[in-house]
N, C-alpha and C positions, 0 to 999 in steps of 0.2 A: 518610517516606513512600517505598514503594519506589515503584520507574518500573513503572504497566503503562497495558497499554491496554486498550479493553471497546467494543463495539458490543452496542445495545439492541436490534437490527433478531435474533440469535440467541447463544443459549448459547456460552461454547467451547465448542468442541468439538460444538454444534448443526449442524442443516442450516441451511442458505442459504435463504432466501427465495427463491422465482424471479424476484420483482418486481428479483434486486441481478443475474441471471445473462443468457445469453443467449434466456432461451425466455419468460422474459417482459421486461421496461423496462429491463436491464441494467445500472441505475440504481448508484450507485456508494453501497454504508450510510455510516451516522450512523457516524463511531466518532470516540471522543473517548479522553484521557489526565491522569492525572496521575504527580506527581511525577518532571515535569521535575528532570531534575539540574543544584545552583545553576554558572552559568555554562555554560550549554545557549547557542550562536550562530543554531544550526539544527538541522532536524528533515526526515526524509527515511524514507516509508514504503514498503515495496516490501512486493509480494502476488505470492504466486506458487502453483505447483502441480507437490509434487513427483513424484507420480503421474502425471502427465502418462506417453504411451504414448513418447512421444521422452524425453523427461528430463524434467527444469524448466519449465515452463512459464511467461513469464511475462504477468504483468494487469493491476499499475500498479506505474509507475517516477516516484516523489513528490517534489521534493525544494528546499532552499532555503528549506523554511516557515522564518515566523523564529522564532525559538528561544523564544518565547512565547504559538506557538499550542496551544491545549488541545483544537481538535474540528476535525472537515470534516464540512460539513452532509452531510446524504440527497444526490444527486444532483448530485456536481461537473461539474464544467465538464471539458468535453473540449479545452483547448485548448493550447495550450503552454505559455502564462504564463499564473499564476489571477491572482486581482483582490490579492492581501496580497505576491506578488510570487515565492512558491513557484512552478518550471518539476514543468515533466509531460514526462518520459520516453518513450520509445516502447515497449510492449508487445512483446509477439513476434506480434499479429494482424495487419501490424503497423500502428498506429494510437498517438496519440499518448492518450494520459488513462486510465481507468479502461475494462479488457474485462472484463466476468463471468464465472466459471464456463462453460463449456461445453463441457464431458467426453464422450467417447465412452460409450454406453450401456455396460450391466455395472457392477458395484461404484464408491460415490461416491471423489471424489477426495479429497484435504484440502486445502485453501486458507487460507494463512500469511499474517497483517497485520506486519507486520515492522515497529517504527519503532525507529528509532536518533536517538539525542540527541546531537547533534556540538559539538567545541568550536571551531571555526568557520562557517563562512559559502562554500560551495562556491562561491561565484558562477561555477557554470556554463550554459550556455547552454541551452536546452531542447532535446527529441527523444532526448535520450540514452540507450543500452541500460543498462540496470543491470549490468550487465559497468564501463562507464564506470565506474556511480556508485563502484558499489563500490571500484572503484581509486583513486578521487578519496576514498574516507572512509576511507582504510585511516590507523591514522595518532592517527583524529581522536573515533571512538566515545568515549561517555565512557560511556553505558549504553543496553541495548534491552532492547524490552517486547516480548509477541506476541500477537495472537490469532488463533487456529481457527474454520472454521466446514470443513461439507460440505457438498455439492452431487454427485451423482448422476441418472440420466437410467433 
């Protein structure tokens, strides 16, 4: 089975509903995945916007999710550590946890939810940046799955 990620709130490549953005409730969407590779110890989710005017803008960094995790509920807590032990990093707002799309007026931006299966538990402190987590992941990625939505104002 292929490692895939999905979101029931919007189609892959479709428009992200405003409730998941700064124009709405700024809730994280429900995200699910399947096909986790055997031997996966932890999962990492990074959400970013490569279309931001000043370069890629990071919206969510979530790491050290147990390898048996299969989904994230809608409206995840914006706390440094979650109930299952997962850690949340600092986004580019800069805040801990999910920060929804909030692009400038104009052409819609693309928002990528990138899920990584790792062969280790990173055992990192919370509040790290995307760059720090990506550095720690090097050499430990078993698989990657991706889902994309768009949002414009």
